[in-house]
N, C-alpha and C positions, 0 to 999 in steps of 0.2 A: 854471653850476649844473646845467643839464639834462644836460650831458655827464657830470658826476660821478655823478648819479643813475643814468644809463644804465649806466655802468661798474660801479657797485656792485650793480646788479640785472640784469646783462646777459642771463643765461639766461631769466629770467622775462619780461623785457620783450621779448626777441627773439621768444619764442613768442607773446606777446600781440600784438606788432607784426605778425607773420605772419597771425594770425587776423583782426585788425581791418583790415588793409591793403585786402583785397578789398572789404570793406564800405564803407570810406571812398572807394574809387575809384568804386564803383557809385553811391554817394550824390552824389559830386562830379560825376558824369557826367549823372545823370538827375533829381535832386531839383528840384521846381518851386518850392520855398521858397528864396528867395535867401539868407536868413540861414543856413539849414542847409547849403546848398551851399558858402557861403564858409567856414563852420566846418570842413566836411569837407575842403575844399581846403587850409586851413591845417594841419589834422591830417595830411593826406597829405604835404605838404611836410616837416613835421617828422619824420614816419616815415622818409622818404627820407634826411633829413639825419642822423638818429641811428642808423639801422640799419647794421650791417656789410654789406659788399658781398655776401657769399655768401648770407645770408638774404634780402637785398633782391632779388637776381637770381632767387631761387626764386619770389618772389611777384609780381614786376614784370611786368605785362602791357604790354609796350611799345606795342603797337598801341592799346590803350585809353588809355594815358597820352598818347600823341601826339595822339590825337583830342581829349582834354581840353585839352591845351596849345593846339592850333590853334583850338579854340572860344573859349578865354579870350583869345587874342591878337586875335581879331576883335571882342571885346566893346567896347562904348562906355565901360564902367566902368573907371576907373583901377585900382581894387583888383584886378579880375580879371586885367588885363594884367600888373600887378606880380607877382601870384602866379605867373602863367605864366612870366615871366622868371626869377623866383626858382627855380621848379621846374627850368627848363632848366639854370640854374647849378648847382644841387645835383646833378642827374643827371650833368652833365658832370664835376664833381669826383669824385663817388662812383664813376662807371664809367670814370674815366681817359680821357674823351673818346671811348670806343668807340661811344658813342651818336650821334656827330656825323653819320655817314653816314645813319642813319635820320632824324635831324632834317632833314638836307638833302633827302632823298628825299620827305619828307612836307611840304616847303615851309616848315617852321618857320624854318630859317636864312634863307631868302629873305624871309620876313615880317619877321623881326627886323632884317635889314639895311635893308629898306625903311623900317621905323620909325625907324632911325637916320638915314637920309637926310632924312626928312620932318620930324624934330623939330628944335627950336632947340637950340643948344649947351647941354647940361646941366651942372650943377655936378658936382663929383667925387662918386662914389658914396658915400653915407653909410654909417656903420658899421651902421646898422639895416638897410640894404639888403643888405649883404654877409653879415650875420649872420642874415638871414631873420626879423627880429623886428618889422617894421613892421606895426602892426595895420591892419585894413581902414578904420577910421575916420580914420586919419592919412594915408592914401595920397592924393597929389595927382598931377597930370600931371607935376610936376617930379620926383617920386619915380620915375615911370615912365621919364621921359627919362634920369634918372641911371642907372637899372638897365639900360636899353637900352645905354647907352654902356659900362657896366661889363661886360655880357655880351659885347658885340662885341669890346671890347679884350682881355678875358680868354680868350675861347674861339673867337672867329670872326675873329681878326686875320690868320690865315695866308692867303696869297694863294690865291684859288680855293676857300676853305673852303666856300663856298656855291654854287660854280659861277657862271657868268655869268648873272645874272638868274634864278637857280634852275634853270638848264638842266643836267640831269645826263646821263650817258651813255645812260641808258634813254630819256630824252626825245629826245635826238639821233637814236637809232636809230628810234624810233617816227615821228618827223617825216620822216626820210629815206624810210622805207617808205611812209608816208602820201603823200608827194609823188609817189612812183612810181605809187601807186594812182590818184592824181588826174589824172595826165598823160594826155591823150586819145590821144597817140601811143605809149603804152607797149605793147610787144608782149605777147601772151598769156603768153609764158614769163616775162617780167619781172614781169607782174602776178601770176601764180601764185606766183612766188618771194616777192614782197613780202607777199602775203596769208598765205602759210605762215609767214613770219618774224614777222609781227605776231601771229598767233594762237598761235604757239609761245611768245611772251612772256607769254601769259595761260594757259599750261598749268599753271603753279603760281601760287598765290594771292599769293605774296610777291614776285614778280619786278617787278611794276609797282605803284607806290604810287598812292594816289588823286590826290595832287598831280601826279605825273608823267603820269597819264592826262589830267588837265585841261590841264596846260601843253602837252602835245604836240598837243592838238586831234585825237587819233587817232579819236575818235568822229565828228567832222566829216568826216575823210578817208574813213572806212569807209562812212558813210551816203551820201556823194556818189558814191563808187565803186560801191556796190551798186545805187544807183538807176539807173545807166547800164550795169550789167553784163549781159553776154550770158548765155544759159543755161549755157554751158560755164564761164564765170567764177563763176557762182553755185554750180555744182556743186563747183568748186575751193574756194570759201569754206566751204561746208557740210562738206566733207571735212576741211578744216583746223580748223574750229570744233568738230568732234566727235571729234577724235583724242585718245585717252587715252595719257598717258605714265607712266613710273615715278614721276615727281615730282608727279603731278596729284592724288594722294590720292582718286582716284575721281571727281574733278570734270572736266567737259569745259571746254575753253577758253571756250566760249560761256557757261557758267555763271559762270565767273570774270569774264568781260568784263561781263556784266549786273550782277553784284554790285558791281563797281568803278564802273559807271555810276551805280547808285543811290547809292553812297557819295559820288561826286563831286557829284551833284545836291544831296544833303542838306547837303554842306559847302561849297557854292559861294560863300556869303556870306563865308566865312572866308579865301578865297584871292584873289590877283590873279595873272592869267596872266603868267608871266615871259617876257621876250623876250631873246634872246641879244644881247649887245653886238655892235655892228658891228666 
């Protein structure tokens, strides 16, 4: 019925959807009233489901949406986790899987895979789960387990979809450079190269995600390296941290690094540090 109504009034509802989408996203992200927040999340999910791809892409703030999903997945409430999984499914279908890389880099894929491993074998996904109509009062842990299995089988079944333990190529690079910085026998040349490579990855705000920053432990590597750095190495760090590039949008790597650190600290409860499989 909802699809039929949308088709009959597509132009009007598309404009309305675009106008209300941002409001619903902000409310879902920041409302302190749990009832209003859940209603906003339900509305947000339905908007994503019914809107055509083009208008959806115009209003979809992927960074904000992934923050909401990450927060919901770390919630103790079954309703919140079920909505997060439903939203992942809807976005994967609507965007033809193009969002998978972002979900991986933000740790959402890793979190869902961990949920799948830790849960008991669920029943087959119900029609209410796949059609996004389960109300918050009806959601139980069994609904969540069923939806986890459904999302994993439908969208995350490809080998390596989430990397090993959530380890992406960015994480591997940061870890490799971090290990060079932490080695006491690293030459000044190797140390300088590593610090330049690390800071260059923070030259643009979208190169390293919050999850990748936390998973790589790069802040630990940097703090340990700088505590023992010689004056010459400190100068090399400051030069790399203050280098402006064409992609930096006027931001210094140091600015981006600090902003990512704050975001990582604020979202720490929502993530588990991934470890690469042996």
